[in-house]
N, C-alpha and C positions, 0 to 999 in steps of 0.2 A: 499748265496748259494754256495755250493762247486761245483767246475766244475769237473767232472770226464771224464776220457778218454772213458771210456765204459757206454753206456746208457742202463740200464736194460729194460727200455721201447722200445727202439729199437731192442734190442736182442730178446725180447718176440714177439714184433710184426711181426718180420721177420721169426719167427720159424714155421715150418710145422711139425705137428705131423707125426711120422713114427715109425717103429719098430727100436729098439736099434741095432745099429752096431757099434761094438768097433773100427772099422777102421774108423768111421766117428764121432770123438768126438768134432767137432767143436762148437756145441751148449753148450755142458757141459763146455769146455774150456772157452767160451766166458762169460758164467754165472759165473764161478769161478773168472775169472779175474775181473769182476765188482764187485763180492763180496769182493775180496782182497782189492780193493779200499775203501771199506766201512766197514772194519773190526772194526773200533772203534764204529760203530753202532750195533754190534752184539745182544745187549741186547733188541733192539727194533724190531729184525727181528722176523717174524713168527717162530714157533717151527719147522715146517717142513724144513726152510731154515737153522735154527741153528743146525739141524741134518744133512743135506747135506753137509753143509760146512766143518766141521771136518773131515767127512768121505773121502771127496774129498782131503782135505789137508794132512791128514795122508797117503792116498794112494799115492799122488803125492811125499811126502816126502820119504816114503819107496821106491818108484820106482827111485827116484832120488839118494838116498844114503843109503838105508836100514833102518831098523827099528830103529837102535840106532841114525840115523839122525833124524827121526821124533820125538823120545822122546826127544832129545836135544833142536831141534829148536821149537817145539811147545808143551811142556810138558802140558800146559794149555788146549789143546785140547783132551789129552788123555781120560779123564774122560767122556767128552761129546760125544766122538766117540764111547767109550764103551757103552753108553747108546742107542746112534743111531745104532750101529751094533746089539745089543739085539734087538731093535725095528724092524730092518730088518730080524731078524732070523739068523744072522750070529754069532753064538755063539764063533766060533774059533777066529774070529777077535776081539770080544769083550773080550775074554780071554786074548789074547795078549796084548791089551791095559791095562787091569787089572794087568796083570803080569809085564809089563813095568813100570808102576807107582809104583809097590811095589819094583822095583830095582832101582829107581831113587835116585840120592844123596838127602839128606835131603832137601836142599834149593829148588830143583826142584820140590821134592814131594809136598812141601808145596804149590808151584805155582800151580802145576797140581791139588792139591785137592780144590783149590779155583776154578778151572775150569774156565768156561766163562759164568758162572750165570745160567746155566739150574739146575734146582733142580733134585738131583739123588734120 
């Protein structure tokens, strides 16, 4: 069994539901950190988690270094994020993902089209 720094069970057990406050992102950050450690298990995650993860990571990458950084660092997440943003009614974000994939160099576009295994 793999030892992870972040326990999903403990994170979820300690969580108290409340209205979302963008200034208090600790819960989301903890969940994302735990998921980053488990990225290799992406295929086994429930679809809702597989949709959350790319949205979070694309947003993190964009905030850290712009959309070009997201397209370069995680091109395989772009098609999954596109689907997730569509599911969440965020058509502009979905369109940005779609356009980013179309502008990728051939080798990165091939990687992104394989995605992370979520049927499109």
